[in-house]
PyMOL Python script that loads the backbone (N, CA, C, O; Angstrom):
from pymol import cmd

cmd.read_pdbstr("""\
ATOM      1  N   MET A   1      13.021  -0.384  62.320  1.00  0.00           N
ATOM      2  CA  MET A   1      13.936   0.540  61.663  1.00  0.00           C
ATOM      3  C   MET A   1      14.754   1.275  62.714  1.00  0.00           C
ATOM      4  O   MET A   1      14.216   1.798  63.689  1.00  0.00           O
ATOM      5  N   GLN A   2      16.024   1.301  62.502  1.00  0.00           N
ATOM      6  CA  GLN A   2      16.918   2.058  63.355  1.00  0.00           C
ATOM      7  C   GLN A   2      17.783   2.938  62.475  1.00  0.00           C
ATOM      8  O   GLN A   2      18.150   2.553  61.364  1.00  0.00           O
ATOM      9  N   ASP A   3      18.099   4.093  62.964  1.00  0.00           N
ATOM     10  CA  ASP A   3      18.962   5.020  62.237  1.00  0.00           C
ATOM     11  C   ASP A   3      18.393   5.366  60.867  1.00  0.00           C
ATOM     12  O   ASP A   3      19.149   5.749  59.974  1.00  0.00           O
ATOM     13  N   GLY A   4      17.075   5.242  60.674  1.00  0.00           N
ATOM     14  CA  GLY A   4      16.459   5.596  59.409  1.00  0.00           C
ATOM     15  C   GLY A   4      16.759   4.638  58.272  1.00  0.00           C
ATOM     16  O   GLY A   4      16.516   4.966  57.111  1.00  0.00           O
ATOM     17  N   ARG A   5      17.285   3.456  58.586  1.00  0.00           N
ATOM     18  CA  ARG A   5      17.612   2.491  57.542  1.00  0.00           C
ATOM     19  C   ARG A   5      16.701   1.278  57.663  1.00  0.00           C
ATOM     20  O   ARG A   5      16.270   0.918  58.759  1.00  0.00           O
ATOM     21  N   CYS A   6      16.422   0.675  56.569  1.00  0.00           N
ATOM     22  CA  CYS A   6      15.563  -0.505  56.528  1.00  0.00           C
ATOM     23  C   CYS A   6      16.312  -1.706  57.092  1.00  0.00           C
ATOM     24  O   CYS A   6      17.474  -1.926  56.750  1.00  0.00           O
ATOM     25  N   SER A   7      15.659  -2.486  57.953  1.00  0.00           N
ATOM     26  CA  SER A   7      16.319  -3.637  58.559  1.00  0.00           C
ATOM     27  C   SER A   7      16.626  -4.719  57.530  1.00  0.00           C
ATOM     28  O   SER A   7      17.601  -5.455  57.684  1.00  0.00           O
ATOM     29  N   CYS A   8      15.810  -4.828  56.480  1.00  0.00           N
ATOM     30  CA  CYS A   8      16.070  -5.862  55.476  1.00  0.00           C
ATOM     31  C   CYS A   8      17.346  -5.550  54.696  1.00  0.00           C
ATOM     32  O   CYS A   8      18.041  -6.472  54.268  1.00  0.00           O
ATOM     33  N   ARG A   9      17.660  -4.301  54.507  1.00  0.00           N
ATOM     34  CA  ARG A   9      18.900  -3.949  53.801  1.00  0.00           C
ATOM     35  C   ARG A   9      20.113  -4.274  54.649  1.00  0.00           C
ATOM     36  O   ARG A   9      21.142  -4.704  54.126  1.00  0.00           O
ATOM     37  N   ARG A  10      20.002  -4.069  55.971  1.00  0.00           N
ATOM     38  CA  ARG A  10      21.107  -4.411  56.849  1.00  0.00           C
ATOM     39  C   ARG A  10      21.337  -5.911  56.858  1.00  0.00           C
ATOM     40  O   ARG A  10      22.484  -6.358  56.846  1.00  0.00           O
ATOM     41  N   ALA A  11      20.276  -6.692  56.880  1.00  0.00           N
ATOM     42  CA  ALA A  11      20.416  -8.147  56.877  1.00  0.00           C
ATOM     43  C   ALA A  11      21.056  -8.615  55.575  1.00  0.00           C
ATOM     44  O   ALA A  11      21.892  -9.519  55.584  1.00  0.00           O
ATOM     45  N   ARG A  12      20.675  -8.015  54.473  1.00  0.00           N
ATOM     46  CA  ARG A  12      21.233  -8.412  53.180  1.00  0.00           C
ATOM     47  C   ARG A  12      22.700  -8.015  53.087  1.00  0.00           C
ATOM     48  O   ARG A  12      23.511  -8.766  52.546  1.00  0.00           O
ATOM     49  N   ALA A  13      23.047  -6.842  53.610  1.00  0.00           N
ATOM     50  CA  ALA A  13      24.431  -6.396  53.559  1.00  0.00           C
ATOM     51  C   ALA A  13      25.316  -7.270  54.444  1.00  0.00           C
ATOM     52  O   ALA A  13      26.498  -7.447  54.150  1.00  0.00           O
ATOM     53  N   GLY A  14      24.752  -7.825  55.536  1.00  0.00           N
ATOM     54  CA  GLY A  14      25.516  -8.664  56.440  1.00  0.00           C
ATOM     55  C   GLY A  14      25.903  -9.994  55.819  1.00  0.00           C
ATOM     56  O   GLY A  14      26.870 -10.622  56.250  1.00  0.00           O
ATOM     57  N   SER A  15      25.162 -10.430  54.815  1.00  0.00           N
ATOM     58  CA  SER A  15      25.447 -11.719  54.201  1.00  0.00           C
ATOM     59  C   SER A  15      26.263 -11.563  52.914  1.00  0.00           C
ATOM     60  O   SER A  15      26.262 -12.452  52.063  1.00  0.00           O
ATOM     61  N   ALA A  16      26.948 -10.447  52.779  1.00  0.00           N
ATOM     62  CA  ALA A  16      27.713 -10.174  51.560  1.00  0.00           C
ATOM     63  C   ALA A  16      29.133 -10.707  51.682  1.00  0.00           C
ATOM     64  O   ALA A  16      30.096  -9.966  51.482  1.00  0.00           O
ATOM     65  N   ASP A  17      29.270 -11.999  52.013  1.00  0.00           N
ATOM     66  CA  ASP A  17      30.594 -12.605  52.124  1.00  0.00           C
ATOM     67  C   ASP A  17      30.981 -13.350  50.857  1.00  0.00           C
ATOM     68  O   ASP A  17      32.020 -14.010  50.812  1.00  0.00           O
ATOM     69  N   GLY A  18      30.142 -13.245  49.824  1.00  0.00           N
ATOM     70  CA  GLY A  18      30.444 -13.878  48.554  1.00  0.00           C
ATOM     71  C   GLY A  18      29.942 -15.303  48.435  1.00  0.00           C
ATOM     72  O   GLY A  18      30.157 -15.950  47.410  1.00  0.00           O
ATOM     73  N   VAL A  19      29.275 -15.806  49.472  1.00  0.00           N
ATOM     74  CA  VAL A  19      28.751 -17.164  49.459  1.00  0.00           C
ATOM     75  C   VAL A  19      27.236 -17.107  49.401  1.00  0.00           C
ATOM     76  O   VAL A  19      26.599 -16.427  50.205  1.00  0.00           O
ATOM     77  N   ILE A  20      26.661 -17.823  48.446  1.00  0.00           N
ATOM     78  CA  ILE A  20      25.215 -17.913  48.337  1.00  0.00           C
ATOM     79  C   ILE A  20      24.768 -19.106  49.165  1.00  0.00           C
ATOM     80  O   ILE A  20      25.290 -20.209  49.000  1.00  0.00           O
ATOM     81  N   ARG A  21      23.808 -18.894  50.053  1.00  0.00           N
ATOM     82  CA  ARG A  21      23.325 -19.956  50.923  1.00  0.00           C
ATOM     83  C   ARG A  21      21.946 -20.426  50.475  1.00  0.00           C
ATOM     84  O   ARG A  21      21.041 -19.625  50.243  1.00  0.00           O
ATOM     85  N   VAL A  22      21.810 -21.745  50.361  1.00  0.00           N
ATOM     86  CA  VAL A  22      20.550 -22.350  49.923  1.00  0.00           C
ATOM     87  C   VAL A  22      20.039 -23.210  51.071  1.00  0.00           C
ATOM     88  O   VAL A  22      20.756 -24.084  51.558  1.00  0.00           O
ATOM     89  N   ARG A  23      18.795 -22.966  51.510  1.00  0.00           N
ATOM     90  CA  ARG A  23      18.244 -23.736  52.619  1.00  0.00           C
ATOM     91  C   ARG A  23      16.801 -24.113  52.356  1.00  0.00           C
ATOM     92  O   ARG A  23      16.121 -23.491  51.541  1.00  0.00           O
ATOM     93  N   ARG A  24      16.342 -25.138  53.053  1.00  0.00           N
ATOM     94  CA  ARG A  24      14.949 -25.569  52.975  1.00  0.00           C
ATOM     95  C   ARG A  24      14.245 -25.053  54.214  1.00  0.00           C
ATOM     96  O   ARG A  24      14.747 -25.207  55.328  1.00  0.00           O
ATOM     97  N   GLU A  25      13.070 -24.433  54.025  1.00  0.00           N
ATOM     98  CA  GLU A  25      12.315 -23.877  55.144  1.00  0.00           C
ATOM     99  C   GLU A  25      10.870 -24.349  55.093  1.00  0.00           C
ATOM    100  O   GLU A  25      10.298 -24.534  54.018  1.00  0.00           O
ATOM    101  N   THR A  26      10.286 -24.541  56.286  1.00  0.00           N
ATOM    102  CA  THR A  26       8.855 -24.819  56.385  1.00  0.00           C
ATOM    103  C   THR A  26       8.223 -23.924  57.433  1.00  0.00           C
ATOM    104  O   THR A  26       6.998 -23.843  57.519  1.00  0.00           O
ATOM    105  N   SER A  27       9.033 -23.254  58.225  1.00  0.00           N
ATOM    106  CA  SER A  27       8.552 -22.435  59.325  1.00  0.00           C
ATOM    107  C   SER A  27       7.676 -21.280  58.847  1.00  0.00           C
ATOM    108  O   SER A  27       8.071 -20.517  57.966  1.00  0.00           O
ATOM    109  N   GLY A  28       6.497 -21.157  59.427  1.00  0.00           N
ATOM    110  CA  GLY A  28       5.600 -20.055  59.110  1.00  0.00           C
ATOM    111  C   GLY A  28       4.915 -20.176  57.764  1.00  0.00           C
ATOM    112  O   GLY A  28       4.389 -19.189  57.248  1.00  0.00           O
ATOM    113  N   ARG A  29       4.910 -21.373  57.182  1.00  0.00           N
ATOM    114  CA  ARG A  29       4.333 -21.552  55.842  1.00  0.00           C
ATOM    115  C   ARG A  29       3.271 -22.653  55.835  1.00  0.00           C
ATOM    116  O   ARG A  29       2.997 -23.264  54.803  1.00  0.00           O
ATOM    117  N   LYS A  30       2.683 -22.891  57.003  1.00  0.00           N
ATOM    118  CA  LYS A  30       1.634 -23.908  57.152  1.00  0.00           C
ATOM    119  C   LYS A  30       2.109 -25.280  56.693  1.00  0.00           C
ATOM    120  O   LYS A  30       1.342 -26.040  56.101  1.00  0.00           O
ATOM    121  N   GLY A  31       3.384 -25.602  56.966  1.00  0.00           N
ATOM    122  CA  GLY A  31       3.937 -26.907  56.643  1.00  0.00           C
ATOM    123  C   GLY A  31       4.432 -27.065  55.222  1.00  0.00           C
ATOM    124  O   GLY A  31       4.969 -28.118  54.875  1.00  0.00           O
ATOM    125  N   LYS A  32       4.269 -26.057  54.394  1.00  0.00           N
ATOM    126  CA  LYS A  32       4.721 -26.161  53.006  1.00  0.00           C
ATOM    127  C   LYS A  32       6.216 -25.840  52.919  1.00  0.00           C
ATOM    128  O   LYS A  32       6.714 -24.938  53.593  1.00  0.00           O
ATOM    129  N   THR A  33       6.903 -26.585  52.090  1.00  0.00           N
ATOM    130  CA  THR A  33       8.356 -26.448  51.956  1.00  0.00           C
ATOM    131  C   THR A  33       8.706 -25.395  50.921  1.00  0.00           C
ATOM    132  O   THR A  33       8.091 -25.312  49.858  1.00  0.00           O
ATOM    133  N   VAL A  34       9.709 -24.590  51.256  1.00  0.00           N
ATOM    134  CA  VAL A  34      10.221 -23.550  50.358  1.00  0.00           C
ATOM    135  C   VAL A  34      11.734 -23.633  50.360  1.00  0.00           C
ATOM    136  O   VAL A  34      12.340 -23.809  51.417  1.00  0.00           O
ATOM    137  N   THR A  35      12.356 -23.511  49.196  1.00  0.00           N
ATOM    138  CA  THR A  35      13.807 -23.433  49.081  1.00  0.00           C
ATOM    139  C   THR A  35      14.183 -21.956  49.030  1.00  0.00           C
ATOM    140  O   THR A  35      13.763 -21.235  48.125  1.00  0.00           O
ATOM    141  N   SER A  36      14.982 -21.504  50.010  1.00  0.00           N
ATOM    142  CA  SER A  36      15.389 -20.104  50.097  1.00  0.00           C
ATOM    143  C   SER A  36      16.821 -19.936  49.621  1.00  0.00           C
ATOM    144  O   SER A  36      17.696 -20.727  49.972  1.00  0.00           O
ATOM    145  N   VAL A  37      17.057 -18.905  48.824  1.00  0.00           N
ATOM    146  CA  VAL A  37      18.381 -18.601  48.293  1.00  0.00           C
ATOM    147  C   VAL A  37      18.739 -17.204  48.769  1.00  0.00           C
ATOM    148  O   VAL A  37      18.087 -16.228  48.396  1.00  0.00           O
ATOM    149  N   ASP A  38      19.786 -17.108  49.602  1.00  0.00           N
ATOM    150  CA  ASP A  38      20.159 -15.839  50.218  1.00  0.00           C
ATOM    151  C   ASP A  38      21.623 -15.526  49.921  1.00  0.00           C
ATOM    152  O   ASP A  38      22.437 -16.428  49.727  1.00  0.00           O
ATOM    153  N   GLY A  39      21.944 -14.230  49.890  1.00  0.00           N
ATOM    154  CA  GLY A  39      23.323 -13.814  49.681  1.00  0.00           C
ATOM    155  C   GLY A  39      23.702 -13.649  48.224  1.00  0.00           C
ATOM    156  O   GLY A  39      24.888 -13.625  47.892  1.00  0.00           O
ATOM    157  N   VAL A  40      22.714 -13.535  47.348  1.00  0.00           N
ATOM    158  CA  VAL A  40      22.987 -13.373  45.921  1.00  0.00           C
ATOM    159  C   VAL A  40      23.415 -11.925  45.669  1.00  0.00           C
ATOM    160  O   VAL A  40      22.680 -11.002  46.019  1.00  0.00           O
ATOM    161  N   PRO A  41      24.586 -11.710  45.073  1.00  0.00           N
ATOM    162  CA  PRO A  41      25.014 -10.341  44.789  1.00  0.00           C
ATOM    163  C   PRO A  41      24.224  -9.756  43.628  1.00  0.00           C
ATOM    164  O   PRO A  41      23.762 -10.480  42.746  1.00  0.00           O
ATOM    165  N   GLY A  42      24.079  -8.450  43.640  1.00  0.00           N
ATOM    166  CA  GLY A  42      23.402  -7.779  42.533  1.00  0.00           C
ATOM    167  C   GLY A  42      22.221  -6.955  43.001  1.00  0.00           C
ATOM    168  O   GLY A  42      21.906  -6.900  44.189  1.00  0.00           O
ATOM    169  N   SER A  43      21.578  -6.318  42.042  1.00  0.00           N
ATOM    170  CA  SER A  43      20.440  -5.457  42.331  1.00  0.00           C
ATOM    171  C   SER A  43      19.159  -6.270  42.443  1.00  0.00           C
ATOM    172  O   SER A  43      19.163  -7.482  42.227  1.00  0.00           O
ATOM    173  N   ASP A  44      18.068  -5.603  42.779  1.00  0.00           N
ATOM    174  CA  ASP A  44      16.774  -6.266  42.853  1.00  0.00           C
ATOM    175  C   ASP A  44      16.357  -6.812  41.488  1.00  0.00           C
ATOM    176  O   ASP A  44      15.741  -7.875  41.408  1.00  0.00           O
ATOM    177  N   ALA A  45      16.687  -6.098  40.426  1.00  0.00           N
ATOM    178  CA  ALA A  45      16.363  -6.578  39.080  1.00  0.00           C
ATOM    179  C   ALA A  45      17.141  -7.862  38.772  1.00  0.00           C
ATOM    180  O   ALA A  45      16.606  -8.780  38.149  1.00  0.00           O
ATOM    181  N   ASP A  46      18.406  -7.925  39.211  1.00  0.00           N
ATOM    182  CA  ASP A  46      19.204  -9.140  39.027  1.00  0.00           C
ATOM    183  C   ASP A  46      18.596 -10.313  39.791  1.00  0.00           C
ATOM    184  O   ASP A  46      18.565 -11.440  39.296  1.00  0.00           O
ATOM    185  N   LEU A  47      18.109 -10.032  41.013  1.00  0.00           N
ATOM    186  CA  LEU A  47      17.473 -11.083  41.806  1.00  0.00           C
ATOM    187  C   LEU A  47      16.224 -11.617  41.119  1.00  0.00           C
ATOM    188  O   LEU A  47      16.010 -12.828  41.066  1.00  0.00           O
ATOM    189  N   ARG A  48      15.404 -10.719  40.595  1.00  0.00           N
ATOM    190  CA  ARG A  48      14.175 -11.145  39.910  1.00  0.00           C
ATOM    191  C   ARG A  48      14.502 -11.972  38.667  1.00  0.00           C
ATOM    192  O   ARG A  48      13.816 -12.952  38.373  1.00  0.00           O
ATOM    193  N   THR A  49      15.543 -11.581  37.944  1.00  0.00           N
ATOM    194  CA  THR A  49      15.954 -12.341  36.763  1.00  0.00           C
ATOM    195  C   THR A  49      16.437 -13.733  37.152  1.00  0.00           C
ATOM    196  O   THR A  49      16.041 -14.724  36.539  1.00  0.00           O
ATOM    197  N   LEU A  50      17.288 -13.808  38.165  1.00  0.00           N
ATOM    198  CA  LEU A  50      17.786 -15.102  38.626  1.00  0.00           C
ATOM    199  C   LEU A  50      16.645 -15.956  39.177  1.00  0.00           C
ATOM    200  O   LEU A  50      16.620 -17.168  38.960  1.00  0.00           O
ATOM    201  N   ALA A  51      15.710 -15.342  39.880  1.00  0.00           N
ATOM    202  CA  ALA A  51      14.561 -16.087  40.403  1.00  0.00           C
ATOM    203  C   ALA A  51      13.770 -16.718  39.263  1.00  0.00           C
ATOM    204  O   ALA A  51      13.341 -17.866  39.375  1.00  0.00           O
ATOM    205  N   GLY A  52      13.573 -15.997  38.185  1.00  0.00           N
ATOM    206  CA  GLY A  52      12.866 -16.541  37.030  1.00  0.00           C
ATOM    207  C   GLY A  52      13.597 -17.721  36.420  1.00  0.00           C
ATOM    208  O   GLY A  52      12.978 -18.714  36.038  1.00  0.00           O
ATOM    209  N   GLU A  53      14.923 -17.613  36.328  1.00  0.00           N
ATOM    210  CA  GLU A  53      15.726 -18.709  35.783  1.00  0.00           C
ATOM    211  C   GLU A  53      15.646 -19.941  36.681  1.00  0.00           C
ATOM    212  O   GLU A  53      15.521 -21.062  36.188  1.00  0.00           O
ATOM    213  N   LEU A  54      15.717 -19.738  37.998  1.00  0.00           N
ATOM    214  CA  LEU A  54      15.646 -20.858  38.938  1.00  0.00           C
ATOM    215  C   LEU A  54      14.269 -21.505  38.921  1.00  0.00           C
ATOM    216  O   LEU A  54      14.160 -22.729  39.003  1.00  0.00           O
ATOM    217  N   LYS A  55      13.222 -20.700  38.817  1.00  0.00           N
ATOM    218  CA  LYS A  55      11.866 -21.253  38.764  1.00  0.00           C
ATOM    219  C   LYS A  55      11.693 -22.121  37.525  1.00  0.00           C
ATOM    220  O   LYS A  55      11.088 -23.191  37.597  1.00  0.00           O
ATOM    221  N   ARG A  56      12.218 -21.671  36.392  1.00  0.00           N
ATOM    222  CA  ARG A  56      12.138 -22.475  35.164  1.00  0.00           C
ATOM    223  C   ARG A  56      12.952 -23.760  35.290  1.00  0.00           C
ATOM    224  O   ARG A  56      12.511 -24.824  34.856  1.00  0.00           O
ATOM    225  N   ALA A  57      14.142 -23.659  35.887  1.00  0.00           N
ATOM    226  CA  ALA A  57      14.997 -24.835  36.043  1.00  0.00           C
ATOM    227  C   ALA A  57      14.361 -25.875  36.968  1.00  0.00           C
ATOM    228  O   ALA A  57      14.546 -27.077  36.778  1.00  0.00           O
ATOM    229  N   CYS A  58      13.613 -25.407  37.964  1.00  0.00           N
ATOM    230  CA  CYS A  58      12.994 -26.322  38.926  1.00  0.00           C
ATOM    231  C   CYS A  58      11.577 -26.707  38.525  1.00  0.00           C
ATOM    232  O   CYS A  58      11.015 -27.647  39.086  1.00  0.00           O
ATOM    233  N   GLY A  59      10.996 -26.005  37.573  1.00  0.00           N
ATOM    234  CA  GLY A  59       9.620 -26.276  37.182  1.00  0.00           C
ATOM    235  C   GLY A  59       8.648 -25.963  38.293  1.00  0.00           C
ATOM    236  O   GLY A  59       7.697 -26.708  38.527  1.00  0.00           O
ATOM    237  N   SER A  60       8.888 -24.855  38.980  1.00  0.00           N
ATOM    238  CA  SER A  60       8.096 -24.517  40.153  1.00  0.00           C
ATOM    239  C   SER A  60       7.876 -23.012  40.221  1.00  0.00           C
ATOM    240  O   SER A  60       8.504 -22.250  39.486  1.00  0.00           O
ATOM    241  N   GLY A  61       6.989 -22.596  41.098  1.00  0.00           N
ATOM    242  CA  GLY A  61       6.732 -21.176  41.325  1.00  0.00           C
ATOM    243  C   GLY A  61       7.673 -20.628  42.367  1.00  0.00           C
ATOM    244  O   GLY A  61       8.479 -21.360  42.941  1.00  0.00           O
ATOM    245  N   GLY A  62       7.567 -19.338  42.609  1.00  0.00           N
ATOM    246  CA  GLY A  62       8.400 -18.720  43.618  1.00  0.00           C
ATOM    247  C   GLY A  62       8.290 -17.214  43.573  1.00  0.00           C
ATOM    248  O   GLY A  62       7.493 -16.657  42.818  1.00  0.00           O
ATOM    249  N   SER A  63       9.111 -16.548  44.403  1.00  0.00           N
ATOM    250  CA  SER A  63       9.072 -15.100  44.476  1.00  0.00           C
ATOM    251  C   SER A  63      10.388 -14.584  45.056  1.00  0.00           C
ATOM    252  O   SER A  63      11.261 -15.356  45.452  1.00  0.00           O
ATOM    253  N   VAL A  64      10.502 -13.257  45.093  1.00  0.00           N
ATOM    254  CA  VAL A  64      11.632 -12.587  45.733  1.00  0.00           C
ATOM    255  C   VAL A  64      11.053 -11.735  46.849  1.00  0.00           C
ATOM    256  O   VAL A  64      10.208 -10.875  46.605  1.00  0.00           O
ATOM    257  N   ARG A  65      11.509 -11.974  48.081  1.00  0.00           N
ATOM    258  CA  ARG A  65      11.030 -11.204  49.233  1.00  0.00           C
ATOM    259  C   ARG A  65      12.222 -10.759  50.069  1.00  0.00           C
ATOM    260  O   ARG A  65      13.033 -11.583  50.491  1.00  0.00           O
ATOM    261  N   ASP A  66      12.325  -9.479  50.304  1.00  0.00           N
ATOM    262  CA  ASP A  66      13.363  -8.907  51.163  1.00  0.00           C
ATOM    263  C   ASP A  66      14.772  -9.372  50.777  1.00  0.00           C
ATOM    264  O   ASP A  66      15.593  -9.651  51.651  1.00  0.00           O
ATOM    265  N   GLY A  67      15.050  -9.455  49.486  1.00  0.00           N
ATOM    266  CA  GLY A  67      16.374  -9.840  49.019  1.00  0.00           C
ATOM    267  C   GLY A  67      16.654 -11.328  49.062  1.00  0.00           C
ATOM    268  O   GLY A  67      17.797 -11.746  48.878  1.00  0.00           O
ATOM    269  N   VAL A  68      15.614 -12.147  49.304  1.00  0.00           N
ATOM    270  CA  VAL A  68      15.757 -13.602  49.361  1.00  0.00           C
ATOM    271  C   VAL A  68      14.876 -14.217  48.281  1.00  0.00           C
ATOM    272  O   VAL A  68      13.694 -13.890  48.176  1.00  0.00           O
ATOM    273  N   ILE A  69      15.451 -15.104  47.483  1.00  0.00           N
ATOM    274  CA  ILE A  69      14.674 -15.809  46.461  1.00  0.00           C
ATOM    275  C   ILE A  69      14.040 -17.027  47.119  1.00  0.00           C
ATOM    276  O   ILE A  69      14.724 -17.807  47.782  1.00  0.00           O
ATOM    277  N   GLU A  70      12.729 -17.190  46.934  1.00  0.00           N
ATOM    278  CA  GLU A  70      12.007 -18.329  47.485  1.00  0.00           C
ATOM    279  C   GLU A  70      11.423 -19.140  46.334  1.00  0.00           C
ATOM    280  O   GLU A  70      10.680 -18.612  45.506  1.00  0.00           O
ATOM    281  N   ILE A  71      11.766 -20.429  46.288  1.00  0.00           N
ATOM    282  CA  ILE A  71      11.255 -21.344  45.275  1.00  0.00           C
ATOM    283  C   ILE A  71      10.355 -22.352  45.987  1.00  0.00           C
ATOM    284  O   ILE A  71      10.762 -22.938  46.990  1.00  0.00           O
ATOM    285  N   GLN A  72       9.153 -22.559  45.489  1.00  0.00           N
ATOM    286  CA  GLN A  72       8.218 -23.482  46.127  1.00  0.00           C
ATOM    287  C   GLN A  72       8.706 -24.914  45.992  1.00  0.00           C
ATOM    288  O   GLN A  72       9.043 -25.362  44.896  1.00  0.00           O
ATOM    289  N   GLY A  73       8.744 -25.639  47.124  1.00  0.00           N
ATOM    290  CA  GLY A  73       9.174 -27.030  47.134  1.00  0.00           C
ATOM    291  C   GLY A  73      10.631 -27.178  47.546  1.00  0.00           C
ATOM    292  O   GLY A  73      11.350 -26.192  47.710  1.00  0.00           O
ATOM    293  N   ASP A  74      11.053 -28.427  47.711  1.00  0.00           N
ATOM    294  CA  ASP A  74      12.429 -28.721  48.103  1.00  0.00           C
ATOM    295  C   ASP A  74      13.251 -28.977  46.845  1.00  0.00           C
ATOM    296  O   ASP A  74      13.248 -30.083  46.306  1.00  0.00           O
ATOM    297  N   HIS A  75      13.957 -27.943  46.382  1.00  0.00           N
ATOM    298  CA  HIS A  75      14.755 -28.025  45.158  1.00  0.00           C
ATOM    299  C   HIS A  75      16.206 -27.647  45.431  1.00  0.00           C
ATOM    300  O   HIS A  75      16.877 -27.096  44.558  1.00  0.00           O
ATOM    301  N   ARG A  76      16.699 -27.940  46.641  1.00  0.00           N
ATOM    302  CA  ARG A  76      18.055 -27.532  47.011  1.00  0.00           C
ATOM    303  C   ARG A  76      19.103 -28.058  46.035  1.00  0.00           C
ATOM    304  O   ARG A  76      19.971 -27.302  45.598  1.00  0.00           O
ATOM    305  N   GLU A  77      19.036 -29.319  45.693  1.00  0.00           N
ATOM    306  CA  GLU A  77      20.071 -29.907  44.827  1.00  0.00           C
ATOM    307  C   GLU A  77      20.074 -29.258  43.446  1.00  0.00           C
ATOM    308  O   GLU A  77      21.140 -28.956  42.911  1.00  0.00           O
ATOM    309  N   LYS A  78      18.901 -29.040  42.866  1.00  0.00           N
ATOM    310  CA  LYS A  78      18.814 -28.412  41.543  1.00  0.00           C
ATOM    311  C   LYS A  78      19.329 -26.975  41.583  1.00  0.00           C
ATOM    312  O   LYS A  78      20.048 -26.539  40.683  1.00  0.00           O
ATOM    313  N   VAL A  79      18.954 -26.241  42.638  1.00  0.00           N
ATOM    314  CA  VAL A  79      19.371 -24.838  42.763  1.00  0.00           C
ATOM    315  C   VAL A  79      20.883 -24.754  42.949  1.00  0.00           C
ATOM    316  O   VAL A  79      21.539 -23.928  42.314  1.00  0.00           O
ATOM    317  N   ILE A  80      21.438 -25.597  43.809  1.00  0.00           N
ATOM    318  CA  ILE A  80      22.883 -25.586  44.050  1.00  0.00           C
ATOM    319  C   ILE A  80      23.637 -25.922  42.762  1.00  0.00           C
ATOM    320  O   ILE A  80      24.620 -25.261  42.426  1.00  0.00           O
ATOM    321  N   ALA A  81      23.179 -26.950  42.041  1.00  0.00           N
ATOM    322  CA  ALA A  81      23.836 -27.334  40.793  1.00  0.00           C
ATOM    323  C   ALA A  81      23.759 -26.207  39.769  1.00  0.00           C
ATOM    324  O   ALA A  81      24.738 -25.943  39.071  1.00  0.00           O
ATOM    325  N   TYR A  82      22.605 -25.535  39.668  1.00  0.00           N
ATOM    326  CA  TYR A  82      22.427 -24.445  38.703  1.00  0.00           C
ATOM    327  C   TYR A  82      23.361 -23.278  39.029  1.00  0.00           C
ATOM    328  O   TYR A  82      24.008 -22.728  38.138  1.00  0.00           O
ATOM    329  N   LEU A  83      23.427 -22.905  40.303  1.00  0.00           N
ATOM    330  CA  LEU A  83      24.257 -21.766  40.706  1.00  0.00           C
ATOM    331  C   LEU A  83      25.749 -22.073  40.561  1.00  0.00           C
ATOM    332  O   LEU A  83      26.526 -21.202  40.168  1.00  0.00           O
ATOM    333  N   ARG A  84      26.148 -23.295  40.875  1.00  0.00           N
ATOM    334  CA  ARG A  84      27.563 -23.668  40.708  1.00  0.00           C
ATOM    335  C   ARG A  84      27.944 -23.671  39.237  1.00  0.00           C
ATOM    336  O   ARG A  84      29.045 -23.252  38.880  1.00  0.00           O
ATOM    337  N   ALA A  85      27.038 -24.142  38.374  1.00  0.00           N
ATOM    338  CA  ALA A  85      27.307 -24.136  36.934  1.00  0.00           C
ATOM    339  C   ALA A  85      27.445 -22.713  36.404  1.00  0.00           C
ATOM    340  O   ALA A  85      28.144 -22.472  35.419  1.00  0.00           O
ATOM    341  N   ALA A  86      26.766 -21.766  37.072  1.00  0.00           N
ATOM    342  CA  ALA A  86      26.846 -20.361  36.680  1.00  0.00           C
ATOM    343  C   ALA A  86      28.082 -19.685  37.262  1.00  0.00           C
ATOM    344  O   ALA A  86      28.310 -18.502  37.009  1.00  0.00           O
ATOM    345  N   GLY A  87      28.889 -20.420  38.044  1.00  0.00           N
ATOM    346  CA  GLY A  87      30.142 -19.884  38.551  1.00  0.00           C
ATOM    347  C   GLY A  87      30.071 -19.247  39.932  1.00  0.00           C
ATOM    348  O   GLY A  87      30.998 -18.534  40.318  1.00  0.00           O
ATOM    349  N   HIS A  88      29.009 -19.481  40.682  1.00  0.00           N
ATOM    350  CA  HIS A  88      28.868 -18.918  42.018  1.00  0.00           C
ATOM    351  C   HIS A  88      29.412 -19.866  43.075  1.00  0.00           C
ATOM    352  O   HIS A  88      29.470 -21.078  42.866  1.00  0.00           O
ATOM    353  N   THR A  89      29.811 -19.302  44.217  1.00  0.00           N
ATOM    354  CA  THR A  89      30.185 -20.103  45.374  1.00  0.00           C
ATOM    355  C   THR A  89      28.910 -20.344  46.167  1.00  0.00           C
ATOM    356  O   THR A  89      28.271 -19.396  46.623  1.00  0.00           O
ATOM    357  N   VAL A  90      28.537 -21.615  46.333  1.00  0.00           N
ATOM    358  CA  VAL A  90      27.250 -21.961  46.931  1.00  0.00           C
ATOM    359  C   VAL A  90      27.475 -22.883  48.119  1.00  0.00           C
ATOM    360  O   VAL A  90      28.355 -23.744  48.105  1.00  0.00           O
ATOM    361  N   LYS A  91      26.649 -22.681  49.159  1.00  0.00           N
ATOM    362  CA  LYS A  91      26.736 -23.504  50.359  1.00  0.00           C
ATOM    363  C   LYS A  91      25.336 -23.919  50.760  1.00  0.00           C
ATOM    364  O   LYS A  91      24.434 -23.084  50.816  1.00  0.00           O
ATOM    365  N   ALA A  92      25.141 -25.210  51.043  1.00  0.00           N
ATOM    366  CA  ALA A  92      23.868 -25.686  51.567  1.00  0.00           C
ATOM    367  C   ALA A  92      23.832 -25.322  53.057  1.00  0.00           C
ATOM    368  O   ALA A  92      24.713 -25.721  53.819  1.00  0.00           O
ATOM    369  N   ALA A  93      22.829 -24.580  53.458  1.00  0.00           N
ATOM    370  CA  ALA A  93      22.727 -24.117  54.839  1.00  0.00           C
ATOM    371  C   ALA A  93      21.569 -24.816  55.532  1.00  0.00           C
ATOM    372  O   ALA A  93      20.679 -25.358  54.877  1.00  0.00           O
ATOM    373  N   GLY A  94      21.583 -24.801  56.843  1.00  0.00           N
ATOM    374  CA  GLY A  94      20.502 -25.393  57.601  1.00  0.00           C
ATOM    375  C   GLY A  94      20.626 -26.898  57.692  1.00  0.00           C
ATOM    376  O   GLY A  94      21.686 -27.471  57.441  1.00  0.00           O
ATOM    377  N   GLY A  95      19.505 -27.535  58.062  1.00  0.00           N
ATOM    378  CA  GLY A  95      19.517 -28.992  58.283  1.00  0.00           C
ATOM    379  C   GLY A  95      19.243 -29.749  57.103  1.00  0.00           C
ATOM    380  O   GLY A  95      19.223 -30.979  57.150  1.00  0.00           O
TER     381      GLY A  95
END
""", "prot")
cmd.dss("prot")
cmd.show_as("cartoon", "prot")
cmd.util.cbc("prot")
cmd.orient("prot")
């Protein structure tokens, strides 16, 4: 924490360019794959609602941590298609 502000809020504010980034991660998860969705505009309640919709669309579990939606498994294509259909600008990030 610097200047009395939470570092996670600064990271979330830095990604407010209007583009939602979807990436696949395995780092720090004992080899298990997670699809991360970052840069979603809205409040924490909006994030939780969208996370629930994405989990149902993918048929998988997940959570919201530090302003990032995490869906268990590699569901990048389904998540990108769902978000684009909802009218968002989406970019596949990472490798």
